N, C-alpha and C positions, 0 to 999 in steps of 0.2 A: 504494500500500500504506500503510495507516494505521500509526501507532506501535505499536498493539497487535498488528497482524498481523506487523510486523517483529520484535517481541520474541518472539512465538509461534514464528515461523520459526526464530529462533535456538535455541529449545528443541528443535524438531523436527530441526534439523541436528546437534545434539549431545545425544542423549537421556541419555548417561551423565554429563553435566556438570550439577552442581547450580546453578552460577552463573547461567546464563540463566533458570532457573526463579525464582530469587530476585530477579533484576532485573525480571522480569515481575510478580512478586508486589508489588514496590514500586510499579510503575506502576498496578496494579489498586487498591492501597491509596489512591493519590492520585487515582483517578478513580471513586470511588464503589462499589468492590467490596471492602470490607474483609474480609468473611468468606471470599470466594474467595481473597484474598491470604493470609489466616491459614491456610487449609487447606493451601495449597502449602507454606508455611513449616513448619507442624506436621508434615506427612508427610516433608518433606525432613529435618528434624531427627530424627524418629523412626527413619528408615532408617539413621541413623549409629550407633544404639545396638545392642548385641548382648546382649540379655537375653531370657529366655523365661518371664517371670512370667505367671501367669494374668491374664486381662483384668480380673476382679473379685475381687481377693484379699479374704478375709474376716478378721474379727477385727482385732487391733491391728497387723498387719503393714503397714508404710507402703508406699505405691506408689513405685516408682522413677520416674525422669524419663520413661522410655519409656512406662510404663503411663499416666502423666498425659497424655502426648502422644497416645497411641492413643485414650484415652477422649475427649479433645477432638476428635480427628479424626473419630471415629465419630459424635459428636453433630452436627458440622457436616455430615457426609455424610448423616445421617438427615434433616436439615433441608433440604439443598440438592442432594442427590445426584441427584434426578430431573431437575432442570434442568441440572446440570453434565454429566450423561450423556445429555441429551435427544437429541443427534445420534447417539449410539451406538444408543439404543433405536429410533430411526426407521430406521436402516440395517439393524439386525438385527430387523426386524419378523417375529415368529413366523409370522404368517398368510401371509406371502409365501413361506415355505419349507415349508408343508404341502401339497406338490404331489407328483405322480407322479414317482418316481425314474427314473433311466435304466434302459433295458431292461425297463420294465414293472413294476418292483418299487415298492411303495408305501413311502415313507420318511416316516412321520409324525413330525414334529418336536415334541418336548415341551419345556416351559419349562426343565427341568433341563439341556437340551443346549446352551443359549445363555447366555452370561454375560460379564461383564467385571469387572475389578478395578482400583481406583485404587491407584497407588503414587507417592509423591513428587509428589502433587498432580494427577496426570493419569491417564487410562486407560492402563495399562501392559500389560494382558493381556486378550485376548479369546478366547472359546471358542465354537465353533459348527460346523455341518456344513461340509464342504469347499466346496461350491458357494456357500454364503452368505458364507463367509470370503473366497473369491477375488473374488466380485462386489463386496464392500463395503469390503474392507481398503484399497484405494488411496485412497478418499475419507477413511477414518478416520485413516490415518497423516498426512493433511494437516491434522489438527486436534489429534491426540493423539500423543505420542511412544511408540507401542506398541513393546514390546520382546519380547513373547512371544505366541505364537499356539497355541491348543490346538484340534485338529481332533477332533470328537466322533464322527465316523463312519468313521474310519480308524485302524488299529492296525498296528504293524510286524509283518512276517512272522517267526515264530519257526522254529526248526529243524524241529519237528514239522509245522508248516504247509507249509514248503518241501518236505519229503519227500512229503507228501500231494499237493501241487500239481504237482510235477514228476515224481514217481514214479521218481526216480533218473536222469532224463534228463540227458545230457551238456550240453544247452543251458541248464541252470539257471545263473543269474547268480552272482557271488560271494556267498556266504552272508552276508558282512559288510554287504551293502547293506540288507537287510531290507525294501526296497520294490521293487515291480515296475511296469513301465509297463502301461497298459491293454491288454488283449487283446480284440480284436473278436469272438473266437469264444466268449467266456464267455456262458453263459445268464443268469447273474446277476452283478452287480458284487460284487467281493470286497473285504474291508476293508483289504487291504494294497496295493491298486492305485492308481496316481496317473496323471493325464494326462501324456502324454509330455514336454511342455515343463517341467512341474513336476518330474517324475521326474529329468530331466537335471540340474536345479539341485541336487536332493537328493543324487544320486550324486556330483556334483562336490564338494559339501560334505563327504561322507564319504570320498571318495578311496579309497585302498587300505588304510585303517586297518581295525582290527577292533574296532568300537565295541560298546557295550552297547545294549540296547533304548532306554534313556534317551537315548543319543547319537543314535539314529535318529530319535526324536521331536524332539529339539532341531534336527537337520538339516532336518526338515520345517518347523519353525517358522521357521528362518533363511531357508529357500528362499521361503516365503510372504511374509515381510517384504521380502526382496530384490526379489521380483517386484512387490509393492505399492509400495515406495518408488521403484522405477524408473518405474512408471507415474505416480506422483505428482510426479516430477521431483526426488526427494530422493536424496542419496548413500546407498550401502548401509551397513548397520551391520557392524561387525566380526563375522566368522563364528566362533563358538566352536570351539576345536580339540578333537578327541576324544583322550582319553587312551589310550595303548597298553594292550592287554589284558594282564593280568598275574596 
């Protein structure tokens, strides 16, 4: 393992810690990648500020420090983002996912359904169809400290959907789970169903709490990351706790 790989692994092992990112930035600066190093430092510092100024304030209003950092980060990303995210773009190749969906339904993938976002110098969030995410996330978490996953072709089951789906059946699962395991007798896949192994991880994350729909989405993200990091030989990230309903 090279020095760069060792330093990157330290980032992957502790995504919430800024120090390994800054140590890697120093190494990159000393080895001919000053703008990549600057981008990491700029985004790390920007993330520490709490302000909501517009990106391009007009008139005599001075920019705050975070606005300056954001502007610089976007300029660097415009110049180098394609190369820094090249591995992500290859993994999430749209053409590979424009295929026939399960049970005969055509799931045409459009560019708006797949994306990623840099935070603190690395790809931190990815979005895409469930099959594409599960197939590619293990490789991606081996090079970027991904902390959030958005699935574009699944949505949590709400109360109205549960009533329509189960028709008042006593076999319905606890309403607080919001997700259901795949049922083989469905004519078409439904947006709230998950493969059994993934469903079990999500249900374990939610436990017996009464979460919101946002909590249900977060539980799916955590489950996908846990599955991917396990396959990549990385320790799991802390699972966000759900707040009691109130």
